[in-house]
C-alpha positions, 0 to 999 in steps of 0.5 A: 637349614642347619640348626643354629645350635649346630653352627654355634657348637662348631664355632665354639669347638674351633674357638676353644681349640684355638684358645687352648692352643694359644694358651699352651704356646704362651705358657712358660712352663708348657710351651717347650713340651707342647711344641715338641709334642705337636712337632713329634705328632705332625700336628699344626693348628691355626684358626678353623684349620687343623692338619696332621702330617706323617711319614708312616706311609712313606715306605708304602708310597715308595713300594707302589711308586717303584712297582712295575715302572713301565706299567706306571709310566703308561698309567700316568701317561694316560693320566696326562692325556686325561688331565690336559683334555679335562683342563680345557673341557673344564673351561667350557663346562664352567662357561656353560654352567655360568650361562645356565645360572644367569638364564635361571636368575633372569627367568629366561629359561625353563631349565630345571635347576637340577639339570646343571652339571655343576652345582654348589653344595651347602650342608644344611641348605641343599644338602640334608642333615641325614646325608652329611655323613655320606658327603663328608666321607666321600669328600675325604676319600676323594681327597685321599685318592687324589693325593695318592695319585700325586704322591705315587706319580712323584716317586715314579718321577724320582721326586722326594716324598716327604710325607702324607697328611689330612686336614680339617678346614672348618667342617670340610676334610681333605688330604695332602702330600708333601713333596720336595719342591727343589726336585720338582723344579729340576725334572722336565715339564713332561714329568711335572705334568704327569705328577700334576695330572695324576690327582684328577686322573685318580679322581676320574678312576675313583668316580668310574669305579663308583659308577661301575659298582652302582651299575652292577650293584643288583648283580653283587647283591643278588644272593641277598636281595632281589629286584624288579618286582616293585619299589620297596618302602624303607621310610614313610616321612612323618605327617606326610600324605603317605602316612596314616592307617590307610597309607603306606608302611615300611616294608610295603611293595608298590606295584602300580600308580594308577595303571602305571607299572612300578618295577623299580624306584625310577618307574615310581618317579616316571609314573608321577611325572606322567600323571602330572602332565596328563589329564585326570584319570577316570574310573569305570562305575556300574550305573546302578552302583553310581545311583546307589552311592550318590549323595550329591548335594547342591553343586557350585562352582569353585573359584578356579572354575571346577565344580564341587557337589559334595556339600557334607563335611565327609573326608571320604566323599569326592565329587565326580563328573560324568556324562551319559547319552543325554547330558554331558555335564553330570555330577555325583558325590561318591565315597571314593574308596567304595567307588573306585578301589577296584575299578578299571581306569578310563578316559571315556565311556567307551573304555568301560563297555568291555562288560555287558553291565552298563558302566560310566566313566567318572572323573574326580572334579578337583581343583587345578593341578590336584589329582586323585591317585590310586597306589596299589601296594602289597600286602595291604589294600590300595592307597588313595591320595588327593592332592598335588602329585609331587607331595606324594612322590617324595613322601616316602623313601624307596629302594629297588632291593627286596631282602631274601632273608628276614635278618637282612636290613632294608637300608643296607643296599640304600646305604651302598647305593647312596654312598656310591652316588656321592662318591661318583658326584664328588670325585668327578667334581673334584677332577673337573674343578681341580683341572680348571686353570685357576690360581692355587688349584692343580690346573695352575701347575698343569697349565704352566707345564703344558705351556712349557711343553707346547710353547717352549719353541714358539715363544722363546722368552719364558716371561712371555709364556708366563704372561700367556699363562697368567691371562688364561689363569685369570679367565679360569679363576674368574669363571670359577669364582663367578660360578661359585658366587652365583651358585651360592646366591642361587642356593641361599637367596631362594 
């Protein structure tokens, strides 16, 4: 959750800024100077909103907008096609997301919440404080690229470009372009549609670039980092099951989780998913060793029906169950590390008959859903964990990238990878959401131009075409609002 001090601090800063702005504007001696200063620098301040507009980039926009007209025409025609398809696809996507959300709320599905394509993100609730910098920078870059698309397309269609700007609304950054409205209204609907679709088109391209960088990152970093030999620990969360003298440490390379090979971070999570679904793994122990290590006390049944046979208060002993030729329900209290640290895994006694020494397959007798897990990592001895697998799974931060040189930082590839993931998600989401035929979004103007192109000859009266557009906008707005409201409820109420 966001600390109360951070919320109060943000509100305090906005209140102080707006109060100072009001006082300066009401001052008889400073009013003229202050308003001239704001106008000269293109700054506008209102409650919880500040924006800055400039003409510094007008010449650059003009050069880009007039560069290779035929190529730009092809580029923005592709954007037009993409925008129209996305506009209608966004309706289907929102409807599907709404159905999934309602199913989750009513408990009629086992669908995991993270499987929904679109989700509401609330900083401090389902966005960790440590990830906020990635989130806000990715939003700003996505917004800037979006508006650059509109600006360049407008100049390409001979619409006057007045300026470019950025804004901050509460804590969310964004960008905008100022176009001459009269010029925009005079051009044809096809030209308008190219301009309106350019923003979502550029967001799609940005998301595609982020995806390519993410996919080729191991190749880009090959001279500095190598991959494929395990998962490197970059952080061990404080007071987590992985911390402690016999736990994991930053710089450790995880090789195996039980007998499951770990070549990368994806393998780590897959291994834990398999462990959670499969029965507890057993371990081969020599019969003589078993008798020697066994310190079994009085066995008793736990509330969940499992057996406990270690009556002492030791933190290193675990009750194991096993069977022999005479009895199928035997128990032994063994020191876990001595018994299984280098033992072969098994499910039955037959798995342990590969050597001539008589061995038995012993399995931890643990409470329901609890597992004994052995994690093999270098350069230290294997780590043993008892508990719910998910608690260990997310107790560490991992990366696929091992530095070739000591001066390289472990977090550098993680930062690039994480930022690309945010850029991919947020730029892609901005493309989809802005294409929704909804009031005040790009989709509203995209729909209007699209209906002029397609229905201009079928529905002669402009008022009737606008009525058709109004009902589509109403549907899109209702779908988007429903998803946002229910998404917020899902995030905050649970």
